[in-house]
N, C-alpha and C positions, 0 to 999 in steps of 0.2 A: 449529275456529271454529264460529260459530253464526249463525242467522238473527236479524235484528232485526225484531220484530213490532210494528206500530203500527196505528192505525185510520185508514183513508183520510179525507182532508179532508171529503168530503161524506157520510160514512156515520156512523151512530150507533154508539156504543160499547156499546149494549145488545144482548143476545141476544134473538131472537124465539122464540116458542114455537108452531110449527104442530102442532097436536095435542099429543102428549106428547113431541115432539122439539124440540130447540133448533137455532137456526142462528146463526152468527157471520160477520161480514165483517171481514177483517183485511187489512192491507198488509204484505208481507214484503219485506225487503231481504237479498239474499245478501251474503256477505262477501268478503274479499280472498284467500281460499284455499279454493276449492271442493273438497269431498271427493267422490271417486269413489263413485258409488252414490247420491249425494244428501245434502242437509242435513236434519237431524232436524226434524220437525214433528209433534208429538204432540198428542193430545186435550187434555192438561193445559195445554200452551202456548197453546192456543186458548180455554181456559176451559170445556172440555167434559170429561165423564167418559169418553166413547167417541165414535168417529167412524163415521158411517154412509156419508157421501159427501163428497168434496172436489172442488171445481172451482177450478183455478188458471189465472189469466189474466195472462200476462206483459205488462207495460207497455212499449210501444215500444222494444224492444231487439233484436228479431230472433230471440230465443230462444223455445223452447217448453218448458213445464214439465209434468211428470207426477207425480202423487202415487202413491207405493208404499205401499199399505195394510198389507201384511205387515211391511215394514221401518219404517213410519212416517217416511217421508222424502219430500222434494221433489227430484226430479232435473231437471237442465237439459239441453236438447238443442239442437243447431244443425244447419244443413244440412251434410252431409258433402261431401267432395270428389267422391264418386261418387253422383250423384243416383239411381242405380239401387238403392242400399242403404238408402234412408231417412235418418233423422236419426241423428247421432252424439252420444253423451253428451259434455258438456264435459269437457275433460281435468282430471285431478287437479291441484290447487293453482292453477288458473286464477283470476285476479282478476276476479270478477264482482260487485264491490261497487257498481257502477252499475246493477245489474239489480234491478228492483222487480216484484212481482206482487201481484195482488189474489186473496185466498182467500175462497171461500164454502164453509163447512163445515157440514154437518148432522150432528147426533148427539144425545147425551144428556148 
């Protein structure tokens, strides 16, 4: 499965250019069958040639997202049963289609 990528309602669909870098703001929606290790999110999907930095902010769902630069993926995490061990990645094939996140990506 794949992420659905849109522009948030109050953001511009235009990329900005700070110096010789670009930035984009997108809204992503996870799908009904989460893949262990995260969902693909590449520079090309965001309208960039390469990614320098990604900030992912999950909207009101209780999940935390992290971008994997080497794998070009967004992984979802939630509080584990044992608070001592930190966050646990969402289980493979979990339906997370109601989870949306805002992505701020800098690149070229």
